[in-house]
C-alpha positions, 0 to 999 in steps of 0.5 A: 500500500502507498501513502495515499491518504483517506478521503476527506472534504475538500477539492480544487479550492481557490486557496489550494490554487494559491498554495500550489502556485506559491510552492511550484513557482516564484510568481507572487500570487495574491490571496490566502493559502491553505495552512498546516503541514498537510497544505501541499497535499490538500492542494495537490489536485492543482499541481498538473494544472499549474504545470500546464500553466507553466508550460504555456508560459514556456511556450510563449517565452520560446515564441518570443525568444525565437524572434530575437535570438538564434535557435540554440540561444533561444532554447537555452534561455527558455530552459533558464526561464523554466528553472527560474520560474520554479525557483529551482526547488525540484533541482534542489531536491534532485541534488539532495537525493543524489548526494544521499546515495553516498551514505552507508545506510538509510539513516546516514543517507537521510542525514546527508540529504538534510544537509543544505550543502551540495556534494559531488553527486548532486552537482554532477547530477544537476549538470547532467540533467540540465545538459540532457534537457538542453540538448534534447530541446535543441534537437527538436524542431520548433513546433515539436519543441513548443509542444514538448515544453507544454507537455513536460511540466504537466507530466512532471507535476503529476509525478508526486501525486502518482508516487504518493499513492504508490510508496510510503514515506521514509520518515512517517510523521516527519518532514514535508514529504511525509505530510504531503503523501499523507494528505494526497487524496484519491480525487486529487490523483484522479484529477491529476491523471485526467489532466495529464491524459487530456493534455497529452492527447491534445498537445501531441496526439497520439504520441503524447500519451506514450510520452506521459506514460514514459515520464511517469514510468521513469519517475516511478522507477527512480522512486522505487530505487530511492525508496529501497535505499532510504526506506521510503520517499522524502520531499527531496525524492518527490522533487527529483521525480518531477525533474526526472519525469520532465526530462524523460518526456523530452528524451522520449520526444527527441527519440521519436523525432530521431525515428522521423529523421530515419524515415518514420514520421511519427509527428505527421 
């Protein structure tokens, strides 16, 4: 059994939207957010929708940058804007998670992850992920690149909901990750899955559905590995899963594009 919390009153409230926007982006959203340690979990139903909004901003940014700069520079600026808009919060989780792999047992690994300093594994992981993401985007034609920019953030922000119902927290009752996993409800997971499915079908039919499945499968596989190393998942691992799911979508897109170059036109 995973960490899916029991059904409780609530849903897609405005306060939940404010909470999700403030956590997932650096946008200064007015309004009253949800309160308490489980606030993020109660707002989880909004995560994929916030991802779709982020994708829309990236789509627009790519259009504008492409008018002013060469393709490679425009792609790099979009990637920078992507990470800046999220405050780098998921990159931080990825770095902490990778640093934790150097520990000898779950307790030591969790202690290393709580250390705010970045280690060699974390730094190397960030470089590799950012480089692969940049090259994958740069290799896509403009129209496909824009669609990938729309889809990847949606899939990435659905990953924590999916993982919350598939895994247990590493430190039950302690930490933001545990509180999030406890508060995520079945309706939130269902809403997230619906948003991803509809967005994937509309943005890149029919291959978008495959790309979304690949992104979530990669996030789930990585979470399974980290869960065995840590005795469960933490907030850092959930953040890392967002980055890995997004990256997997981009790599899946460029892989199919490469097949098109070889004579199999998947994006026709």
